[in-house]
PyMOL Python script that loads the backbone (N, CA, C, O; Angstrom):
from pymol import cmd

cmd.read_pdbstr("""\
ATOM      1  N   MET A   1     111.398  98.643  99.078  1.00  0.00           N
ATOM      2  CA  MET A   1     110.875  99.986  98.996  1.00  0.00           C
ATOM      3  C   MET A   1     111.173 100.567  97.626  1.00  0.00           C
ATOM      4  O   MET A   1     112.290 100.451  97.122  1.00  0.00           O
ATOM      5  N   GLU A   2     110.204 101.170  97.046  1.00  0.00           N
ATOM      6  CA  GLU A   2     110.400 101.976  95.832  1.00  0.00           C
ATOM      7  C   GLU A   2     110.032 103.395  96.197  1.00  0.00           C
ATOM      8  O   GLU A   2     109.165 103.606  97.046  1.00  0.00           O
ATOM      9  N   ARG A   3     110.670 104.376  95.577  1.00  0.00           N
ATOM     10  CA  ARG A   3     110.304 105.745  95.910  1.00  0.00           C
ATOM     11  C   ARG A   3     110.388 106.590  94.607  1.00  0.00           C
ATOM     12  O   ARG A   3     111.253 106.407  93.751  1.00  0.00           O
ATOM     13  N   ALA A   4     109.463 107.481  94.537  1.00  0.00           N
ATOM     14  CA  ALA A   4     109.396 108.445  93.437  1.00  0.00           C
ATOM     15  C   ALA A   4     110.315 109.633  93.759  1.00  0.00           C
ATOM     16  O   ALA A   4     110.919 109.723  94.828  1.00  0.00           O
ATOM     17  N   ALA A   5     110.383 110.532  92.778  1.00  0.00           N
ATOM     18  CA  ALA A   5     111.152 111.766  93.007  1.00  0.00           C
ATOM     19  C   ALA A   5     110.478 112.660  94.057  1.00  0.00           C
ATOM     20  O   ALA A   5     109.255 112.652  94.197  1.00  0.00           O
ATOM     21  N   LEU A   6     111.280 113.417  94.778  1.00  0.00           N
ATOM     22  CA  LEU A   6     110.749 114.353  95.758  1.00  0.00           C
ATOM     23  C   LEU A   6     109.851 115.359  95.040  1.00  0.00           C
ATOM     24  O   LEU A   6     110.189 115.872  93.974  1.00  0.00           O
ATOM     25  N   ARG A   7     108.705 115.622  95.651  1.00  0.00           N
ATOM     26  CA  ARG A   7     107.783 116.642  95.131  1.00  0.00           C
ATOM     27  C   ARG A   7     107.422 117.537  96.269  1.00  0.00           C
ATOM     28  O   ARG A   7     107.853 117.319  97.402  1.00  0.00           O
ATOM     29  N   TYR A   8     106.616 118.567  95.979  1.00  0.00           N
ATOM     30  CA  TYR A   8     106.212 119.484  97.021  1.00  0.00           C
ATOM     31  C   TYR A   8     104.652 119.616  97.001  1.00  0.00           C
ATOM     32  O   TYR A   8     104.031 119.647  95.939  1.00  0.00           O
ATOM     33  N   THR A   9     104.069 119.690  98.185  1.00  0.00           N
ATOM     34  CA  THR A   9     102.625 119.858  98.298  1.00  0.00           C
ATOM     35  C   THR A   9     102.284 121.297  97.972  1.00  0.00           C
ATOM     36  O   THR A   9     103.171 122.150  97.953  1.00  0.00           O
ATOM     37  N   PRO A  10     101.016 121.583  97.715  1.00  0.00           N
ATOM     38  CA  PRO A  10     100.600 123.005  97.474  1.00  0.00           C
ATOM     39  C   PRO A  10     101.016 123.941  98.614  1.00  0.00           C
ATOM     40  O   PRO A  10     101.200 125.138  98.393  1.00  0.00           O
ATOM     41  N   ALA A  11     101.166 123.405  99.828  1.00  0.00           N
ATOM     42  CA  ALA A  11     101.608 124.220 100.965  1.00  0.00           C
ATOM     43  C   ALA A  11     103.105 124.407 101.014  1.00  0.00           C
ATOM     44  O   ALA A  11     103.625 125.123 101.869  1.00  0.00           O
ATOM     45  N   GLY A  12     103.819 123.740 100.066  1.00  0.00           N
ATOM     46  CA  GLY A  12     105.272 123.887 100.007  1.00  0.00           C
ATOM     47  C   GLY A  12     106.075 122.870 100.815  1.00  0.00           C
ATOM     48  O   GLY A  12     107.293 122.999 100.945  1.00  0.00           O
ATOM     49  N   LEU A  13     105.383 121.843 101.367  1.00  0.00           N
ATOM     50  CA  LEU A  13     106.071 120.817 102.144  1.00  0.00           C
ATOM     51  C   LEU A  13     106.642 119.743 101.218  1.00  0.00           C
ATOM     52  O   LEU A  13     106.003 119.397 100.224  1.00  0.00           O
ATOM     53  N   PRO A  14     107.808 119.217 101.514  1.00  0.00           N
ATOM     54  CA  PRO A  14     108.393 118.141 100.722  1.00  0.00           C
ATOM     55  C   PRO A  14     107.545 116.867 100.936  1.00  0.00           C
ATOM     56  O   PRO A  14     107.080 116.580 102.040  1.00  0.00           O
ATOM     57  N   ALA A  15     107.365 116.111  99.820  1.00  0.00           N
ATOM     58  CA  ALA A  15     106.585 114.850  99.915  1.00  0.00           C
ATOM     59  C   ALA A  15     107.214 113.814  99.080  1.00  0.00           C
ATOM     60  O   ALA A  15     107.752 114.117  98.015  1.00  0.00           O
ATOM     61  N   LEU A  16     107.169 112.576  99.525  1.00  0.00           N
ATOM     62  CA  LEU A  16     107.692 111.416  98.795  1.00  0.00           C
ATOM     63  C   LEU A  16     106.581 110.357  98.687  1.00  0.00           C
ATOM     64  O   LEU A  16     105.959 109.988  99.684  1.00  0.00           O
ATOM     65  N   ASP A  17     106.352 109.885  97.472  1.00  0.00           N
ATOM     66  CA  ASP A  17     105.461 108.751  97.272  1.00  0.00           C
ATOM     67  C   ASP A  17     106.333 107.489  97.239  1.00  0.00           C
ATOM     68  O   ASP A  17     107.362 107.440  96.566  1.00  0.00           O
ATOM     69  N   LEU A  18     105.887 106.468  97.990  1.00  0.00           N
ATOM     70  CA  LEU A  18     106.645 105.253  98.119  1.00  0.00           C
ATOM     71  C   LEU A  18     105.786 104.017  97.947  1.00  0.00           C
ATOM     72  O   LEU A  18     104.559 104.105  97.983  1.00  0.00           O
ATOM     73  N   SER A  19     106.398 102.899  97.766  1.00  0.00           N
ATOM     74  CA  SER A  19     105.761 101.620  97.753  1.00  0.00           C
ATOM     75  C   SER A  19     106.549 100.751  98.733  1.00  0.00           C
ATOM     76  O   SER A  19     107.738 100.510  98.521  1.00  0.00           O
ATOM     77  N   LEU A  20     105.917 100.286  99.778  1.00  0.00           N
ATOM     78  CA  LEU A  20     106.592  99.458 100.783  1.00  0.00           C
ATOM     79  C   LEU A  20     106.226  97.991 100.556  1.00  0.00           C
ATOM     80  O   LEU A  20     105.080  97.670 100.241  1.00  0.00           O
ATOM     81  N   GLN A  21     107.222  97.095 100.720  1.00  0.00           N
ATOM     82  CA  GLN A  21     107.003  95.649 100.515  1.00  0.00           C
ATOM     83  C   GLN A  21     107.328  94.922 101.802  1.00  0.00           C
ATOM     84  O   GLN A  21     108.268  95.275 102.515  1.00  0.00           O
ATOM     85  N   HIS A  22     106.529  93.892 102.090  1.00  0.00           N
ATOM     86  CA  HIS A  22     106.746  93.094 103.319  1.00  0.00           C
ATOM     87  C   HIS A  22     106.641  91.649 102.938  1.00  0.00           C
ATOM     88  O   HIS A  22     105.766  91.255 102.168  1.00  0.00           O
ATOM     89  N   GLU A  23     107.571  90.829 103.500  1.00  0.00           N
ATOM     90  CA  GLU A  23     107.509  89.370 103.351  1.00  0.00           C
ATOM     91  C   GLU A  23     107.940  88.760 104.686  1.00  0.00           C
ATOM     92  O   GLU A  23     108.943  89.163 105.276  1.00  0.00           O
ATOM     93  N   SER A  24     107.141  87.757 105.159  1.00  0.00           N
ATOM     94  CA  SER A  24     107.515  87.050 106.393  1.00  0.00           C
ATOM     95  C   SER A  24     106.765  85.759 106.435  1.00  0.00           C
ATOM     96  O   SER A  24     105.987  85.447 105.533  1.00  0.00           O
ATOM     97  N   GLU A  25     106.995  84.998 107.489  1.00  0.00           N
ATOM     98  CA  GLU A  25     106.261  83.743 107.718  1.00  0.00           C
ATOM     99  C   GLU A  25     105.702  83.819 109.113  1.00  0.00           C
ATOM    100  O   GLU A  25     106.438  84.104 110.058  1.00  0.00           O
ATOM    101  N   VAL A  26     104.425  83.571 109.264  1.00  0.00           N
ATOM    102  CA  VAL A  26     103.770  83.582 110.542  1.00  0.00           C
ATOM    103  C   VAL A  26     103.042  82.245 110.780  1.00  0.00           C
ATOM    104  O   VAL A  26     102.925  81.426 109.869  1.00  0.00           O
ATOM    105  N   SER A  27     102.569  82.043 111.978  1.00  0.00           N
ATOM    106  CA  SER A  27     101.788  80.853 112.310  1.00  0.00           C
ATOM    107  C   SER A  27     100.325  81.223 112.383  1.00  0.00           C
ATOM    108  O   SER A  27      99.948  82.188 113.049  1.00  0.00           O
ATOM    109  N   GLU A  28      99.495  80.445 111.689  1.00  0.00           N
ATOM    110  CA  GLU A  28      98.050  80.641 111.727  1.00  0.00           C
ATOM    111  C   GLU A  28      97.443  79.290 112.039  1.00  0.00           C
ATOM    112  O   GLU A  28      97.582  78.331 111.280  1.00  0.00           O
ATOM    113  N   ASP A  29      96.764  79.238 113.174  1.00  0.00           N
ATOM    114  CA  ASP A  29      96.152  77.963 113.637  1.00  0.00           C
ATOM    115  C   ASP A  29      97.161  76.824 113.679  1.00  0.00           C
ATOM    116  O   ASP A  29      96.861  75.678 113.343  1.00  0.00           O
ATOM    117  N   GLY A  30      98.386  77.189 114.110  1.00  0.00           N
ATOM    118  CA  GLY A  30      99.464  76.162 114.238  1.00  0.00           C
ATOM    119  C   GLY A  30     100.160  75.803 112.947  1.00  0.00           C
ATOM    120  O   GLY A  30     101.040  74.942 112.946  1.00  0.00           O
ATOM    121  N   GLN A  31      99.800  76.425 111.864  1.00  0.00           N
ATOM    122  CA  GLN A  31     100.392  76.084 110.572  1.00  0.00           C
ATOM    123  C   GLN A  31     101.182  77.288 110.052  1.00  0.00           C
ATOM    124  O   GLN A  31     100.732  78.424 110.200  1.00  0.00           O
ATOM    125  N   PRO A  32     102.338  77.062 109.454  1.00  0.00           N
ATOM    126  CA  PRO A  32     103.096  78.181 108.886  1.00  0.00           C
ATOM    127  C   PRO A  32     102.395  78.763 107.685  1.00  0.00           C
ATOM    128  O   PRO A  32     101.770  78.050 106.901  1.00  0.00           O
ATOM    129  N   ARG A  33     102.507  80.056 107.555  1.00  0.00           N
ATOM    130  CA  ARG A  33     101.874  80.770 106.423  1.00  0.00           C
ATOM    131  C   ARG A  33     102.809  81.878 105.962  1.00  0.00           C
ATOM    132  O   ARG A  33     103.278  82.689 106.761  1.00  0.00           O
ATOM    133  N   LYS A  34     103.070  81.898 104.660  1.00  0.00           N
ATOM    134  CA  LYS A  34     103.900  82.986 104.122  1.00  0.00           C
ATOM    135  C   LYS A  34     102.995  84.202 103.895  1.00  0.00           C
ATOM    136  O   LYS A  34     101.877  84.086 103.393  1.00  0.00           O
ATOM    137  N   VAL A  35     103.499  85.328 104.269  1.00  0.00           N
ATOM    138  CA  VAL A  35     102.772  86.597 104.124  1.00  0.00           C
ATOM    139  C   VAL A  35     103.600  87.516 103.227  1.00  0.00           C
ATOM    140  O   VAL A  35     104.792  87.721 103.455  1.00  0.00           O
ATOM    141  N   SER A  36     102.951  88.057 102.216  1.00  0.00           N
ATOM    142  CA  SER A  36     103.619  88.965 101.297  1.00  0.00           C
ATOM    143  C   SER A  36     102.636  90.061 100.955  1.00  0.00           C
ATOM    144  O   SER A  36     101.486  89.770 100.628  1.00  0.00           O
ATOM    145  N   MET A  37     103.058  91.324 101.021  1.00  0.00           N
ATOM    146  CA  MET A  37     102.170  92.414 100.661  1.00  0.00           C
ATOM    147  C   MET A  37     102.954  93.620 100.170  1.00  0.00           C
ATOM    148  O   MET A  37     104.150  93.750 100.429  1.00  0.00           O
ATOM    149  N   GLU A  38     102.274  94.481  99.472  1.00  0.00           N
ATOM    150  CA  GLU A  38     102.840  95.749  99.035  1.00  0.00           C
ATOM    151  C   GLU A  38     101.773  96.837  99.304  1.00  0.00           C
ATOM    152  O   GLU A  38     100.588  96.634  99.038  1.00  0.00           O
ATOM    153  N   ILE A  39     102.209  97.967  99.823  1.00  0.00           N
ATOM    154  CA  ILE A  39     101.267  99.020 100.133  1.00  0.00           C
ATOM    155  C   ILE A  39     101.874 100.351  99.661  1.00  0.00           C
ATOM    156  O   ILE A  39     103.078 100.582  99.766  1.00  0.00           O
ATOM    157  N   LYS A  40     100.998 101.210  99.143  1.00  0.00           N
ATOM    158  CA  LYS A  40     101.396 102.556  98.744  1.00  0.00           C
ATOM    159  C   LYS A  40     101.498 103.378  99.999  1.00  0.00           C
ATOM    160  O   LYS A  40     100.707 103.252 100.933  1.00  0.00           O
ATOM    161  N   ALA A  41     102.531 104.248  99.985  1.00  0.00           N
ATOM    162  CA  ALA A  41     102.784 105.094 101.160  1.00  0.00           C
ATOM    163  C   ALA A  41     103.205 106.496 100.718  1.00  0.00           C
ATOM    164  O   ALA A  41     103.646 106.712  99.589  1.00  0.00           O
ATOM    165  N   VAL A  42     103.054 107.436 101.645  1.00  0.00           N
ATOM    166  CA  VAL A  42     103.499 108.802 101.390  1.00  0.00           C
ATOM    167  C   VAL A  42     104.164 109.323 102.683  1.00  0.00           C
ATOM    168  O   VAL A  42     103.767 108.991 103.799  1.00  0.00           O
ATOM    169  N   ALA A  43     105.163 110.128 102.472  1.00  0.00           N
ATOM    170  CA  ALA A  43     105.826 110.804 103.615  1.00  0.00           C
ATOM    171  C   ALA A  43     105.807 112.292 103.304  1.00  0.00           C
ATOM    172  O   ALA A  43     106.109 112.701 102.183  1.00  0.00           O
ATOM    173  N   ILE A  44     105.449 113.107 104.303  1.00  0.00           N
ATOM    174  CA  ILE A  44     105.375 114.552 104.097  1.00  0.00           C
ATOM    175  C   ILE A  44     106.135 115.220 105.187  1.00  0.00           C
ATOM    176  O   ILE A  44     106.015 114.857 106.357  1.00  0.00           O
ATOM    177  N   GLY A  45     106.927 116.205 104.812  1.00  0.00           N
ATOM    178  CA  GLY A  45     107.674 116.993 105.804  1.00  0.00           C
ATOM    179  C   GLY A  45     109.091 116.496 106.030  1.00  0.00           C
ATOM    180  O   GLY A  45     109.704 115.919 105.132  1.00  0.00           O
ATOM    181  N   ALA A  46     109.608 116.719 107.223  1.00  0.00           N
ATOM    182  CA  ALA A  46     111.002 116.413 107.561  1.00  0.00           C
ATOM    183  C   ALA A  46     111.366 114.954 107.391  1.00  0.00           C
ATOM    184  O   ALA A  46     112.526 114.667 107.095  1.00  0.00           O
ATOM    185  N   ILE A  47     110.448 114.008 107.560  1.00  0.00           N
ATOM    186  CA  ILE A  47     110.708 112.597 107.441  1.00  0.00           C
ATOM    187  C   ILE A  47     111.216 112.248 106.023  1.00  0.00           C
ATOM    188  O   ILE A  47     111.854 111.214 105.826  1.00  0.00           O
ATOM    189  N   THR A  48     110.935 113.098 105.071  1.00  0.00           N
ATOM    190  CA  THR A  48     111.351 112.802 103.686  1.00  0.00           C
ATOM    191  C   THR A  48     112.904 112.761 103.606  1.00  0.00           C
ATOM    192  O   THR A  48     113.447 111.969 102.835  1.00  0.00           O
ATOM    193  N   ARG A  49     113.607 113.583 104.372  1.00  0.00           N
ATOM    194  CA  ARG A  49     115.052 113.557 104.347  1.00  0.00           C
ATOM    195  C   ARG A  49     115.599 112.205 104.796  1.00  0.00           C
ATOM    196  O   ARG A  49     116.522 111.669 104.184  1.00  0.00           O
ATOM    197  N   THR A  50     115.024 111.653 105.871  1.00  0.00           N
ATOM    198  CA  THR A  50     115.430 110.342 106.381  1.00  0.00           C
ATOM    199  C   THR A  50     115.188 109.263 105.314  1.00  0.00           C
ATOM    200  O   THR A  50     116.048 108.419 105.066  1.00  0.00           O
ATOM    201  N   LEU A  51     114.029 109.305 104.704  1.00  0.00           N
ATOM    202  CA  LEU A  51     113.687 108.284 103.703  1.00  0.00           C
ATOM    203  C   LEU A  51     114.551 108.381 102.454  1.00  0.00           C
ATOM    204  O   LEU A  51     114.897 107.360 101.861  1.00  0.00           O
ATOM    205  N   GLN A  52     114.905 109.608 102.046  1.00  0.00           N
ATOM    206  CA  GLN A  52     115.777 109.743 100.901  1.00  0.00           C
ATOM    207  C   GLN A  52     117.170 109.174 101.171  1.00  0.00           C
ATOM    208  O   GLN A  52     117.833 108.678 100.260  1.00  0.00           O
ATOM    209  N   ALA A  53     117.609 109.250 102.433  1.00  0.00           N
ATOM    210  CA  ALA A  53     118.947 108.782 102.761  1.00  0.00           C
ATOM    211  C   ALA A  53     119.028 107.250 102.886  1.00  0.00           C
ATOM    212  O   ALA A  53     120.113 106.671 102.841  1.00  0.00           O
ATOM    213  N   LEU A  54     117.864 106.611 103.044  1.00  0.00           N
ATOM    214  CA  LEU A  54     117.843 105.135 103.159  1.00  0.00           C
ATOM    215  C   LEU A  54     118.146 104.483 101.794  1.00  0.00           C
ATOM    216  O   LEU A  54     117.642 104.916 100.758  1.00  0.00           O
ATOM    217  N   ASP A  55     118.974 103.439 101.825  1.00  0.00           N
ATOM    218  CA  ASP A  55     119.174 102.659 100.575  1.00  0.00           C
ATOM    219  C   ASP A  55     117.901 101.865 100.306  1.00  0.00           C
ATOM    220  O   ASP A  55     117.254 101.377 101.233  1.00  0.00           O
ATOM    221  N   LEU A  56     117.551 101.742  99.041  1.00  0.00           N
ATOM    222  CA  LEU A  56     116.413 100.923  98.684  1.00  0.00           C
ATOM    223  C   LEU A  56     116.646  99.494  99.155  1.00  0.00           C
ATOM    224  O   LEU A  56     117.747  98.962  99.008  1.00  0.00           O
ATOM    225  N   GLY A  57     115.632  98.879  99.711  1.00  0.00           N
ATOM    226  CA  GLY A  57     115.757  97.522 100.221  1.00  0.00           C
ATOM    227  C   GLY A  57     116.181  97.409 101.630  1.00  0.00           C
ATOM    228  O   GLY A  57     116.285  96.298 102.148  1.00  0.00           O
ATOM    229  N   THR A  58     116.442  98.538 102.305  1.00  0.00           N
ATOM    230  CA  THR A  58     116.835  98.497 103.730  1.00  0.00           C
ATOM    231  C   THR A  58     115.658  98.108 104.595  1.00  0.00           C
ATOM    232  O   THR A  58     114.620  98.770 104.571  1.00  0.00           O
ATOM    233  N   ALA A  59     115.809  97.038 105.360  1.00  0.00           N
ATOM    234  CA  ALA A  59     114.740  96.599 106.275  1.00  0.00           C
ATOM    235  C   ALA A  59     114.538  97.656 107.352  1.00  0.00           C
ATOM    236  O   ALA A  59     115.493  98.092 107.994  1.00  0.00           O
ATOM    237  N   SER A  60     113.320  98.051 107.539  1.00  0.00           N
ATOM    238  CA  SER A  60     113.006  99.117 108.507  1.00  0.00           C
ATOM    239  C   SER A  60     111.667  98.921 109.149  1.00  0.00           C
ATOM    240  O   SER A  60     110.813  98.195 108.640  1.00  0.00           O
ATOM    241  N   ILE A  61     111.487  99.581 110.282  1.00  0.00           N
ATOM    242  CA  ILE A  61     110.195  99.603 110.982  1.00  0.00           C
ATOM    243  C   ILE A  61     109.573 100.984 110.699  1.00  0.00           C
ATOM    244  O   ILE A  61     110.165 102.020 111.000  1.00  0.00           O
ATOM    245  N   TYR A  62     108.376 100.967 110.118  1.00  0.00           N
ATOM    246  CA  TYR A  62     107.700 102.200 109.811  1.00  0.00           C
ATOM    247  C   TYR A  62     106.512 102.408 110.714  1.00  0.00           C
ATOM    248  O   TYR A  62     105.820 101.451 111.063  1.00  0.00           O
ATOM    249  N   ALA A  63     106.268 103.629 111.094  1.00  0.00           N
ATOM    250  CA  ALA A  63     105.107 103.986 111.924  1.00  0.00           C
ATOM    251  C   ALA A  63     104.349 105.087 111.168  1.00  0.00           C
ATOM    252  O   ALA A  63     104.947 105.850 110.409  1.00  0.00           O
ATOM    253  N   GLY A  64     103.037 105.160 111.381  1.00  0.00           N
ATOM    254  CA  GLY A  64     102.240 106.134 110.731  1.00  0.00           C
ATOM    255  C   GLY A  64     100.769 105.823 110.882  1.00  0.00           C
ATOM    256  O   GLY A  64     100.356 105.250 111.890  1.00  0.00           O
ATOM    257  N   PHE A  65      99.980 106.189 109.903  1.00  0.00           N
ATOM    258  CA  PHE A  65      98.523 105.973 109.927  1.00  0.00           C
ATOM    259  C   PHE A  65      98.019 105.628 108.514  1.00  0.00           C
ATOM    260  O   PHE A  65      98.641 105.979 107.511  1.00  0.00           O
ATOM    261  N   LEU A  66      96.904 104.950 108.471  1.00  0.00           N
ATOM    262  CA  LEU A  66      96.268 104.569 107.222  1.00  0.00           C
ATOM    263  C   LEU A  66      95.096 105.498 106.914  1.00  0.00           C
ATOM    264  O   LEU A  66      94.326 105.861 107.803  1.00  0.00           O
ATOM    265  N   THR A  67      94.972 105.886 105.614  1.00  0.00           N
ATOM    266  CA  THR A  67      93.839 106.606 105.135  1.00  0.00           C
ATOM    267  C   THR A  67      93.386 105.974 103.815  1.00  0.00           C
ATOM    268  O   THR A  67      94.095 105.145 103.244  1.00  0.00           O
ATOM    269  N   SER A  68      92.241 106.356 103.350  1.00  0.00           N
ATOM    270  CA  SER A  68      91.856 105.877 102.015  1.00  0.00           C
ATOM    271  C   SER A  68      92.603 106.718 101.000  1.00  0.00           C
ATOM    272  O   SER A  68      92.920 107.880 101.251  1.00  0.00           O
ATOM    273  N   SER A  69      92.885 106.111  99.835  1.00  0.00           N
ATOM    274  CA  SER A  69      93.555 106.868  98.811  1.00  0.00           C
ATOM    275  C   SER A  69      92.658 107.920  98.220  1.00  0.00           C
ATOM    276  O   SER A  69      91.448 107.899  98.442  1.00  0.00           O
ATOM    277  N   ARG A  70      93.222 108.830  97.479  1.00  0.00           N
ATOM    278  CA  ARG A  70      92.458 109.951  96.934  1.00  0.00           C
ATOM    279  C   ARG A  70      91.222 109.474  96.142  1.00  0.00           C
ATOM    280  O   ARG A  70      90.151 110.076  96.216  1.00  0.00           O
ATOM    281  N   ASN A  71      91.398 108.400  95.399  1.00  0.00           N
ATOM    282  CA  ASN A  71      90.269 107.914  94.562  1.00  0.00           C
ATOM    283  C   ASN A  71      89.364 106.968  95.370  1.00  0.00           C
ATOM    284  O   ASN A  71      88.445 106.370  94.811  1.00  0.00           O
ATOM    285  N   LYS A  72      89.616 106.832  96.667  1.00  0.00           N
ATOM    286  CA  LYS A  72      88.832 105.979  97.574  1.00  0.00           C
ATOM    287  C   LYS A  72      88.906 104.491  97.198  1.00  0.00           C
ATOM    288  O   LYS A  72      88.075 103.701  97.646  1.00  0.00           O
ATOM    289  N   ARG A  73      89.881 104.110  96.390  1.00  0.00           N
ATOM    290  CA  ARG A  73      90.073 102.714  96.022  1.00  0.00           C
ATOM    291  C   ARG A  73      91.388 102.196  96.591  1.00  0.00           C
ATOM    292  O   ARG A  73      92.420 102.195  95.919  1.00  0.00           O
ATOM    293  N   GLY A  74      91.329 101.776  97.790  1.00  0.00           N
ATOM    294  CA  GLY A  74      92.559 101.250  98.441  1.00  0.00           C
ATOM    295  C   GLY A  74      92.987 102.142  99.585  1.00  0.00           C
ATOM    296  O   GLY A  74      92.367 103.160  99.890  1.00  0.00           O
ATOM    297  N   LEU A  75      94.078 101.714 100.208  1.00  0.00           N
ATOM    298  CA  LEU A  75      94.619 102.358 101.377  1.00  0.00           C
ATOM    299  C   LEU A  75      95.929 103.087 101.017  1.00  0.00           C
ATOM    300  O   LEU A  75      96.639 102.709 100.085  1.00  0.00           O
ATOM    301  N   LEU A  76      96.216 104.140 101.790  1.00  0.00           N
ATOM    302  CA  LEU A  76      97.476 104.875 101.681  1.00  0.00           C
ATOM    303  C   LEU A  76      98.028 104.971 103.089  1.00  0.00           C
ATOM    304  O   LEU A  76      97.337 105.412 104.007  1.00  0.00           O
ATOM    305  N   PHE A  77      99.286 104.555 103.260  1.00  0.00           N
ATOM    306  CA  PHE A  77      99.987 104.580 104.524  1.00  0.00           C
ATOM    307  C   PHE A  77     100.778 105.873 104.617  1.00  0.00           C
ATOM    308  O   PHE A  77     101.681 106.094 103.810  1.00  0.00           O
ATOM    309  N   HIS A  78     100.461 106.741 105.588  1.00  0.00           N
ATOM    310  CA  HIS A  78     101.207 107.953 105.803  1.00  0.00           C
ATOM    311  C   HIS A  78     102.322 107.692 106.825  1.00  0.00           C
ATOM    312  O   HIS A  78     102.056 107.403 107.992  1.00  0.00           O
ATOM    313  N   ILE A  79     103.551 107.797 106.370  1.00  0.00           N
ATOM    314  CA  ILE A  79     104.703 107.489 107.246  1.00  0.00           C
ATOM    315  C   ILE A  79     105.022 108.681 108.110  1.00  0.00           C
ATOM    316  O   ILE A  79     105.221 109.783 107.598  1.00  0.00           O
ATOM    317  N   THR A  80     105.075 108.475 109.452  1.00  0.00           N
ATOM    318  CA  THR A  80     105.435 109.533 110.389  1.00  0.00           C
ATOM    319  C   THR A  80     106.793 109.323 110.986  1.00  0.00           C
ATOM    320  O   THR A  80     107.420 110.279 111.442  1.00  0.00           O
ATOM    321  N   SER A  81     107.295 108.036 110.999  1.00  0.00           N
ATOM    322  CA  SER A  81     108.628 107.773 111.513  1.00  0.00           C
ATOM    323  C   SER A  81     109.143 106.467 110.864  1.00  0.00           C
ATOM    324  O   SER A  81     108.376 105.620 110.406  1.00  0.00           O
ATOM    325  N   VAL A  82     110.484 106.357 110.854  1.00  0.00           N
ATOM    326  CA  VAL A  82     111.116 105.183 110.322  1.00  0.00           C
ATOM    327  C   VAL A  82     112.363 104.872 111.125  1.00  0.00           C
ATOM    328  O   VAL A  82     113.122 105.770 111.487  1.00  0.00           O
ATOM    329  N   GLU A  83     112.575 103.554 111.408  1.00  0.00           N
ATOM    330  CA  GLU A  83     113.744 103.122 112.128  1.00  0.00           C
ATOM    331  C   GLU A  83     114.372 101.986 111.370  1.00  0.00           C
ATOM    332  O   GLU A  83     113.832 100.880 111.376  1.00  0.00           O
ATOM    333  N   PRO A  84     115.525 102.219 110.698  1.00  0.00           N
ATOM    334  CA  PRO A  84     116.233 101.136 109.991  1.00  0.00           C
ATOM    335  C   PRO A  84     116.633 100.029 110.964  1.00  0.00           C
ATOM    336  O   PRO A  84     117.051 100.307 112.088  1.00  0.00           O
ATOM    337  N   LEU A  85     116.508  98.806 110.540  1.00  0.00           N
ATOM    338  CA  LEU A  85     116.951  97.669 111.344  1.00  0.00           C
ATOM    339  C   LEU A  85     118.380  97.356 111.063  1.00  0.00           C
ATOM    340  O   LEU A  85     118.836  97.449 109.923  1.00  0.00           O
ATOM    341  N   SER A  86     119.113  96.974 112.120  1.00  0.00           N
ATOM    342  CA  SER A  86     120.515  96.589 111.946  1.00  0.00           C
ATOM    343  C   SER A  86     120.558  95.243 111.300  1.00  0.00           C
ATOM    344  O   SER A  86     119.681  94.404 111.508  1.00  0.00           O
ATOM    345  N   ALA A  87     121.593  95.039 110.507  1.00  0.00           N
ATOM    346  CA  ALA A  87     121.747  93.747 109.781  1.00  0.00           C
ATOM    347  C   ALA A  87     122.291  92.659 110.710  1.00  0.00           C
ATOM    348  O   ALA A  87     122.484  91.521 110.282  1.00  0.00           O
TER     349      ALA A  87
END
""", "prot")
cmd.dss("prot")
cmd.show_as("cartoon", "prot")
cmd.util.cbc("prot")
cmd.orient("prot")
């Protein structure tokens, strides 16, 4: 996870821009396949406090929804909740 500095929306809500990274291995048609991806994300409101408290690189489960980015080129994941995973 990478995160930018806290900013505020025009409505005065706290917002964090993030980049989430995922790596795993899955089975596809009986064969192992490595999966790696990075997605741009944003958190708005109270969830920003939780995300600021997380150490970078902490494995977590994120929930939210996908929208198109402002320039309509790509996806943006809006984080609505996060649950850090125990080591």
